[in-house]
C-alpha positions as CSV (number, residue, x, y, z in Angstrom):
1,M,176.9,14.8,74.3
2,N,175.4,11.6,75.6
3,Y,173.5,11.7,78.9
4,N,174.2,8.8,81.3
5,W,170.9,7.6,82.7
6,N,171.2,6.2,86.2
7,W,167.8,5.3,87.8
8,S,169.6,3.5,90.7
9,I,170.7,6.9,91.9
10,F,167.7,7.0,94.2
11,F,169.2,4.2,96.3
12,E,172.6,5.8,96.7
13,P,173.6,7.7,99.8
14,S,173.0,11.5,99.6
15,P,175.8,13.9,100.6
16,E,173.5,15.5,103.2
17,G,173.7,12.4,105.4
18,V,170.0,11.9,105.6
19,G,169.9,8.5,103.9
20,T,169.5,7.9,100.2
21,Y,168.4,10.3,97.5
22,A,165.0,8.8,97.7
23,D,164.8,9.7,101.4
24,M,165.9,13.2,100.6
25,L,163.0,13.6,98.1
26,L,160.5,12.1,100.5
27,S,161.6,14.5,103.2
28,G,160.9,17.4,100.7
29,L,157.5,15.8,100.0
30,V,156.6,15.9,103.7
31,W,157.5,19.6,103.9
32,T,155.4,20.3,100.7
33,I,152.4,18.6,102.2
34,A,152.8,20.2,105.6
35,T,153.1,23.7,104.0
36,A,150.1,23.1,101.7
37,L,147.8,21.9,104.4
38,S,148.8,24.5,107.0
39,S,148.5,27.4,104.5
40,W,145.1,26.0,103.3
41,V,143.7,26.3,106.8
42,I,144.5,30.0,106.8
43,A,143.3,30.4,103.2
44,F,140.0,28.7,103.7
45,C,139.1,30.4,107.0
46,L,140.2,33.9,106.1
47,G,139.0,33.6,102.5
48,S,135.5,32.6,103.8
49,V,135.4,35.6,106.1
50,V,136.5,38.0,103.3
51,G,134.1,36.4,100.8
52,V,131.2,36.9,103.2
53,M,132.2,40.5,103.8
54,R,132.0,41.2,100.1
55,T,128.4,40.1,100.1
56,L,127.2,41.9,103.2
57,P,124.8,44.9,103.0
58,S,127.5,47.0,104.8
59,K,129.4,49.2,102.4
60,A,132.3,49.3,104.8
61,A,132.6,45.5,105.0
62,Q,132.4,45.3,101.2
63,A,135.2,47.9,100.8
64,I,137.5,46.1,103.3
65,G,136.9,42.8,101.6
66,T,137.5,44.3,98.1
67,A,140.7,46.0,99.3
68,Y,142.1,42.8,100.7
69,V,141.3,40.8,97.5
70,E,142.8,43.4,95.2
71,L,145.9,43.8,97.3
72,F,146.9,40.2,97.6
73,R,145.6,39.1,94.2
74,N,147.5,41.7,92.2
75,I,151.0,41.3,93.8
76,P,153.0,38.4,92.4
77,L,153.4,35.5,94.9
78,L,157.2,35.6,94.6
79,V,157.3,39.3,95.6
80,Q,155.0,38.6,98.5
81,M,157.3,35.7,99.7
82,F,160.3,38.0,99.7
83,L,158.4,40.8,101.4
84,W,157.3,38.5,104.3
85,Y,160.7,36.8,104.7
86,F,163.1,39.7,104.2
87,V,161.1,42.9,104.8
88,A,158.4,42.2,107.3
89,P,160.8,41.3,110.2
90,E,162.7,44.6,109.6
91,L,159.5,46.6,110.1
92,L,158.8,45.1,113.5
93,P,160.5,46.2,116.8
94,E,164.1,45.1,116.8
95,K,163.7,42.3,119.5
96,L,160.5,40.9,117.9
97,G,162.0,41.0,114.4
98,S,165.2,39.3,115.6
99,A,163.2,36.6,117.4
100,I,161.1,35.9,114.2
101,K,164.3,35.6,112.1
102,Q,165.8,33.2,114.5
103,L,162.8,30.9,114.7
104,P,163.6,27.2,113.9
105,N,162.2,26.5,110.5
106,A,161.5,30.2,109.9
107,P,161.1,29.6,106.1
108,F,158.3,27.1,106.8
109,Y,156.3,29.6,108.9
110,T,156.9,32.4,106.4
111,A,155.7,30.2,103.5
112,V,152.6,29.2,105.4
113,V,151.6,32.7,106.2
114,C,152.4,34.0,102.8
115,L,150.6,31.2,100.9
116,G,147.7,31.4,103.3
117,L,147.1,35.1,102.8
118,F,147.7,34.9,99.1
119,T,145.3,32.0,98.5
120,A,142.7,33.5,100.8
121,A,142.1,36.3,98.3
122,R,141.3,33.7,95.6
123,V,139.2,31.6,98.0
124,A,137.3,34.8,98.9
125,E,136.3,35.3,95.3
126,Q,135.0,31.7,95.1
127,V,133.0,32.1,98.2
128,R,131.6,35.4,97.0
129,A,130.6,33.9,93.7
130,G,129.0,30.9,95.4
131,I,126.8,33.1,97.7
132,L,125.8,35.3,94.8
133,A,124.9,32.3,92.7
134,L,122.2,31.2,95.2
135,P,118.6,32.1,94.5
136,R,117.5,35.3,96.3
137,G,114.6,33.2,97.8
138,Q,117.0,31.5,100.2
139,R,118.2,34.7,101.8
140,M,114.6,36.0,101.9
141,A,113.4,32.7,103.4
142,A,116.0,33.0,106.1
143,T,114.9,36.5,106.9
144,A,111.3,35.4,107.0
145,L,112.2,32.7,109.6
146,G,113.6,35.4,111.8
147,L,117.2,34.5,111.4
148,T,119.8,37.2,112.0
149,V,122.3,38.0,109.2
150,A,125.0,35.8,110.9
151,Q,122.5,32.9,111.3
152,S,121.4,33.2,107.7
153,Y,125.0,32.8,106.5
154,R,125.8,30.1,109.0
155,Y,122.7,27.9,108.5
156,V,121.5,28.7,105.0
157,L,123.8,30.5,102.6
158,L,127.3,29.2,103.3
159,P,126.4,25.4,103.5
160,N,124.8,25.7,100.1
161,A,127.5,28.0,98.6
162,Y,130.2,25.5,99.7
163,R,128.5,22.7,97.8
164,I,128.5,24.9,94.6
165,I,132.1,26.0,94.9
166,L,133.7,22.7,95.9
167,P,135.1,21.9,92.5
168,P,136.8,25.4,92.1
169,L,138.0,25.1,95.7
170,T,139.7,21.9,94.8
171,S,141.5,23.7,92.0
172,E,142.5,26.4,94.4
173,F,143.9,23.8,96.8
174,L,145.9,22.2,94.0
175,N,147.2,25.6,93.0
176,N,148.2,26.2,96.6
177,L,150.0,22.8,96.7
178,K,152.0,23.7,93.6
179,N,152.7,27.2,94.8
180,T,154.7,25.7,97.7
181,S,157.6,25.3,95.2
182,V,158.0,29.1,95.3
183,A,159.2,28.7,98.9
184,L,162.5,27.3,97.8
185,T,163.5,30.9,97.1
186,I,163.5,31.6,100.9
187,G,165.2,28.3,101.8
188,L,162.4,25.9,102.5
189,L,163.6,22.4,101.6
190,E,160.3,21.3,100.0
191,L,160.0,18.8,97.1
192,T,161.3,21.1,94.3
193,A,164.2,22.3,96.4
194,R,165.1,18.7,97.2
195,A,165.0,17.8,93.5
196,R,167.3,20.7,92.7
197,A,169.7,19.6,95.4
198,M,169.7,16.1,94.1
199,Q,170.4,17.3,90.6
200,E,173.3,19.5,91.9
201,F,174.9,16.7,93.9
202,S,174.5,13.9,91.4
203,F,174.2,15.7,88.1
204,Q,171.2,13.4,87.3
205,V,168.9,16.2,86.4
206,F,166.3,14.1,84.5
207,E,166.0,11.4,87.2
208,A,165.6,14.0,89.9
209,F,162.9,16.1,88.3
210,T,161.1,13.0,86.9
211,A,160.8,11.7,90.4
212,A,159.5,15.1,91.6
213,T,157.0,15.2,88.8
214,V,155.7,11.8,89.6
215,L,155.3,12.7,93.3
216,Y,153.4,15.9,92.4
217,I,151.1,14.0,90.1
218,A,150.5,11.4,92.8
219,I,149.5,14.0,95.4
220,N,147.2,15.8,93.0
221,L,145.5,12.6,92.1
222,V,144.9,11.8,95.7
223,V,143.4,15.3,96.2
224,I,141.2,15.0,93.2
225,V,139.8,11.6,94.3
226,A,139.2,12.8,97.8
227,A,137.4,15.9,96.5
228,T,135.2,13.9,94.2
229,L,134.2,11.6,97.1
230,L,133.5,14.6,99.3
231,E,131.4,16.2,96.6
232,R,129.3,13.1,96.3
233,A,128.9,12.9,100.1
234,V,127.7,16.5,100.6
235,A,125.5,16.7,97.5
236,V,121.9,17.5,98.2
237,P,119.7,14.5,97.1
238,G,118.0,15.1,93.8
239,T,120.4,17.9,92.6
240,R,122.9,15.7,90.8
Protein backbone atom coordinates (compact mmCIF):
# COMPACT_ATOMS: atom_id res chain seq x y z
CA MET A 1 0.00 0.00 0.00
CA ASN A 2 1.45 3.34 -1.09
CA TYR A 3 1.23 6.35 1.21
CA ASN A 4 0.17 9.61 -0.44
CA TRP A 5 2.41 12.37 0.88
CA ASN A 6 0.78 15.79 1.01
CA TRP A 7 2.85 18.49 2.68
CA SER A 8 0.45 21.18 1.49
CA ILE A 9 -2.13 19.77 3.94
CA PHE A 10 -1.01 22.35 6.51
CA PHE A 11 -2.47 25.15 4.37
CA GLU A 12 -5.83 23.50 3.84
CA PRO A 13 -8.84 24.52 5.99
CA SER A 14 -9.40 22.35 9.04
CA PRO A 15 -12.84 20.85 9.72
CA GLU A 16 -12.87 22.55 13.13
CA GLY A 17 -13.29 25.94 11.52
CA VAL A 18 -10.25 27.47 13.25
CA GLY A 19 -8.34 28.26 10.06
CA THR A 20 -5.86 25.90 8.47
CA TYR A 21 -4.32 22.74 9.87
CA ALA A 22 -1.20 24.79 10.61
CA ASP A 23 -3.30 27.15 12.73
CA MET A 24 -4.73 24.16 14.54
CA LEU A 25 -1.25 22.87 15.40
CA LEU A 26 -0.09 26.31 16.53
CA SER A 27 -3.15 26.56 18.77
CA GLY A 28 -2.08 23.30 20.40
CA LEU A 29 1.45 24.64 20.76
CA VAL A 30 0.13 27.65 22.69
CA TRP A 31 -1.74 25.37 25.11
CA THR A 32 1.37 23.22 25.53
CA ILE A 33 3.54 26.21 26.41
CA ALA A 34 0.90 27.71 28.72
CA THR A 35 0.47 24.40 30.56
CA ALA A 36 4.22 23.81 30.88
CA LEU A 37 4.98 27.31 32.20
CA SER A 38 2.05 27.44 34.62
CA SER A 39 2.77 24.00 36.07
CA TRP A 40 6.49 24.82 36.34
CA VAL A 41 5.71 27.78 38.60
CA ILE A 42 3.95 25.39 41.00
CA ALA A 43 6.66 22.75 40.64
CA PHE A 44 9.57 25.11 41.27
CA CYS A 45 8.02 26.93 44.25
CA LEU A 46 6.56 23.86 45.96
CA GLY A 47 9.55 21.69 45.06
CA SER A 48 11.92 24.22 46.63
CA VAL A 49 9.92 24.23 49.85
CA VAL A 50 9.78 20.43 50.02
CA GLY A 51 13.46 20.15 49.15
CA VAL A 52 14.37 22.54 51.96
CA MET A 53 12.16 20.62 54.39
CA ARG A 54 14.12 17.45 53.63
CA THR A 55 17.36 19.15 54.75
CA LEU A 56 16.09 20.85 57.91
CA PRO A 57 17.17 19.60 61.36
CA SER A 58 13.51 18.97 62.21
CA LYS A 59 12.59 15.28 61.96
CA ALA A 60 8.94 16.18 61.42
CA ALA A 61 9.77 18.44 58.47
CA GLN A 62 11.97 15.74 56.96
CA ALA A 63 9.21 13.16 57.35
CA ILE A 64 6.62 15.39 55.67
CA GLY A 65 8.97 16.20 52.81
CA THR A 66 9.91 12.55 52.31
CA ALA A 67 6.26 11.45 52.38
CA TYR A 68 5.37 14.02 49.69
CA VAL A 69 8.23 12.98 47.42
CA GLU A 70 7.55 9.26 47.75
CA LEU A 71 3.80 9.71 47.21
CA PHE A 72 3.95 11.79 44.03
CA ARG A 73 7.08 10.23 42.57
CA ASN A 74 5.86 6.63 42.79
CA ILE A 75 2.39 7.04 41.26
CA PRO A 76 2.38 7.12 37.43
CA LEU A 77 1.58 10.52 35.96
CA LEU A 78 -1.31 9.15 33.88
CA VAL A 79 -2.96 7.72 37.01
CA GLN A 80 -2.54 11.04 38.82
CA MET A 81 -4.06 12.90 35.86
CA PHE A 82 -7.15 10.68 35.97
CA LEU A 83 -7.40 11.00 39.75
CA TRP A 84 -7.31 14.79 39.67
CA TYR A 85 -9.77 15.07 36.79
CA PHE A 86 -12.31 12.33 37.49
CA VAL A 87 -11.97 11.44 41.19
CA ALA A 88 -10.96 14.60 43.07
CA PRO A 89 -14.12 16.62 42.20
CA GLU A 90 -16.29 13.72 43.42
CA LEU A 91 -14.61 13.81 46.84
CA LEU A 92 -15.45 17.48 47.37
CA PRO A 93 -18.81 18.86 48.54
CA GLU A 94 -21.35 18.50 45.75
CA LYS A 95 -21.66 22.20 44.87
CA LEU A 96 -17.91 22.76 44.88
CA GLY A 97 -17.24 19.62 42.87
CA SER A 98 -19.86 20.59 40.28
CA ALA A 99 -18.43 24.10 40.02
CA ILE A 100 -14.95 22.71 39.38
CA LYS A 101 -16.20 20.30 36.71
CA GLN A 102 -18.05 23.14 34.96
CA LEU A 103 -15.06 25.51 34.89
CA PRO A 104 -14.16 26.82 31.43
CA ASN A 105 -11.00 25.03 30.29
CA ALA A 106 -11.21 22.61 33.23
CA PRO A 107 -8.73 20.18 31.59
CA PHE A 108 -6.14 22.98 31.48
CA TYR A 109 -6.43 23.78 35.19
CA THR A 110 -6.40 20.09 36.08
CA ALA A 111 -3.30 19.47 33.97
CA VAL A 112 -1.50 22.45 35.53
CA VAL A 113 -2.19 21.28 39.08
CA CYS A 114 -1.38 17.65 38.34
CA LEU A 115 1.86 18.37 36.48
CA GLY A 116 2.88 20.97 39.06
CA LEU A 117 2.49 18.61 42.00
CA PHE A 118 4.06 15.68 40.14
CA THR A 119 7.11 17.66 38.99
CA ALA A 120 7.49 19.32 42.40
CA ALA A 121 8.53 15.95 43.85
CA ARG A 122 11.32 15.71 41.29
CA VAL A 123 12.39 19.32 41.79
CA ALA A 124 12.49 18.72 45.55
CA GLU A 125 15.04 15.96 45.09
CA GLN A 126 17.20 18.25 42.95
CA VAL A 127 17.03 21.03 45.54
CA ARG A 128 17.83 18.60 48.34
CA ALA A 129 20.82 17.23 46.42
CA GLY A 130 22.07 20.75 45.68
CA ILE A 131 21.92 21.81 49.33
CA LEU A 132 23.62 18.63 50.56
CA ALA A 133 26.36 19.09 47.93
CA LEU A 134 27.42 22.41 49.45
CA PRO A 135 30.42 22.39 51.80
CA ARG A 136 29.44 22.24 55.48
CA GLY A 137 31.48 25.39 56.02
CA GLN A 138 28.84 27.52 54.30
CA ARG A 139 26.14 26.51 56.77
CA MET A 140 28.55 26.93 59.69
CA ALA A 141 29.65 30.35 58.44
CA ALA A 142 26.03 31.49 58.18
CA THR A 143 25.44 30.35 61.76
CA ALA A 144 28.61 32.13 62.93
CA LEU A 145 27.34 35.34 61.37
CA GLY A 146 24.21 35.09 63.52
CA LEU A 147 21.81 34.26 60.69
CA THR A 148 18.66 32.35 61.52
CA VAL A 149 17.90 29.07 59.78
CA ALA A 150 15.54 30.84 57.37
CA GLN A 151 18.12 33.53 56.63
CA SER A 152 20.84 30.92 56.11
CA TYR A 153 18.75 29.21 53.44
CA ARG A 154 17.63 32.45 51.83
CA TYR A 155 20.96 34.27 51.62
CA VAL A 156 23.58 31.49 51.61
CA LEU A 157 22.44 27.95 50.88
CA LEU A 158 19.69 28.27 48.26
CA PRO A 159 21.44 30.81 45.98
CA ASN A 160 24.46 28.53 45.75
CA ALA A 161 22.40 25.35 45.49
CA TYR A 162 20.37 26.73 42.57
CA ARG A 163 23.59 27.45 40.69
CA ILE A 164 24.65 23.83 41.11
CA ILE A 165 21.33 22.28 40.09
CA LEU A 166 20.50 24.57 37.16
CA PRO A 167 21.39 21.90 34.52
CA PRO A 168 19.23 19.16 36.11
CA LEU A 169 16.44 21.69 36.66
CA THR A 170 16.57 22.41 32.93
CA SER A 171 16.11 18.69 32.29
CA GLU A 172 13.16 18.63 34.68
CA PHE A 173 11.55 21.55 32.86
CA LEU A 174 11.99 19.76 29.53
CA ASN A 175 10.43 16.63 31.04
CA ASN A 176 7.56 18.74 32.32
CA LEU A 177 7.10 20.24 28.87
CA LYS A 178 6.92 16.80 27.25
CA ASN A 179 4.64 15.47 30.00
CA THR A 180 1.98 17.97 28.93
CA SER A 181 1.13 15.47 26.17
CA VAL A 182 -0.43 13.21 28.83
CA ALA A 183 -3.13 15.85 29.29
CA LEU A 184 -4.70 14.85 25.99
CA THR A 185 -6.26 11.94 27.92
CA ILE A 186 -8.47 14.39 29.84
CA GLY A 187 -9.37 16.50 26.82
CA LEU A 188 -6.74 19.24 26.77
CA LEU A 189 -6.16 20.23 23.14
CA GLU A 190 -2.40 20.63 23.40
CA LEU A 191 0.09 19.94 20.62
CA THR A 192 -0.05 16.13 20.61
CA ALA A 193 -3.85 16.17 20.77
CA ARG A 194 -3.98 18.58 17.84
CA ALA A 195 -1.61 16.38 15.83
CA ARG A 196 -3.86 13.41 16.53
CA ALA A 197 -6.93 15.38 15.47
CA MET A 198 -5.20 16.45 12.25
CA GLN A 199 -4.29 12.83 11.51
CA GLU A 200 -7.87 11.67 12.12
CA PHE A 201 -9.38 14.41 9.94
CA SER A 202 -6.93 14.25 7.02
CA PHE A 203 -5.41 10.74 7.33
CA GLN A 204 -1.98 12.39 6.81
CA VAL A 205 -0.42 10.77 9.87
CA PHE A 206 3.23 11.29 8.96
CA GLU A 207 2.82 14.97 8.13
CA ALA A 208 0.87 15.65 11.32
CA PHE A 209 3.32 14.03 13.71
CA THR A 210 6.38 15.25 11.82
CA ALA A 211 5.15 18.80 12.34
CA ALA A 212 4.50 18.10 16.03
CA THR A 213 7.99 16.61 16.40
CA VAL A 214 9.62 19.65 14.78
CA LEU A 215 7.68 22.00 17.07
CA TYR A 216 8.67 20.04 20.20
CA ILE A 217 12.34 20.07 19.12
CA ALA A 218 12.19 23.81 18.45
CA ILE A 219 10.75 24.53 21.91
CA ASN A 220 13.34 22.30 23.59
CA LEU A 221 16.18 24.02 21.75
CA VAL A 222 14.92 27.42 22.87
CA VAL A 223 14.78 26.22 26.48
CA ILE A 224 18.29 24.74 26.30
CA VAL A 225 19.78 27.93 24.84
CA ALA A 226 18.00 30.09 27.44
CA ALA A 227 19.17 27.82 30.28
CA THR A 228 22.76 27.91 28.99
CA LEU A 229 22.73 31.71 28.91
CA LEU A 230 21.20 31.83 32.40
CA GLU A 231 23.84 29.42 33.73
CA ARG A 232 26.60 31.67 32.41
CA ALA A 233 24.93 34.77 33.83
CA VAL A 234 24.59 33.42 37.40
CA ALA A 235 27.92 31.58 37.55
CA VAL A 236 30.21 32.69 40.37
CA PRO A 237 33.35 34.25 38.83
CA GLY A 238 36.31 31.90 38.96
CA THR A 239 34.25 28.72 39.36
CA ARG A 240 33.83 27.86 35.66
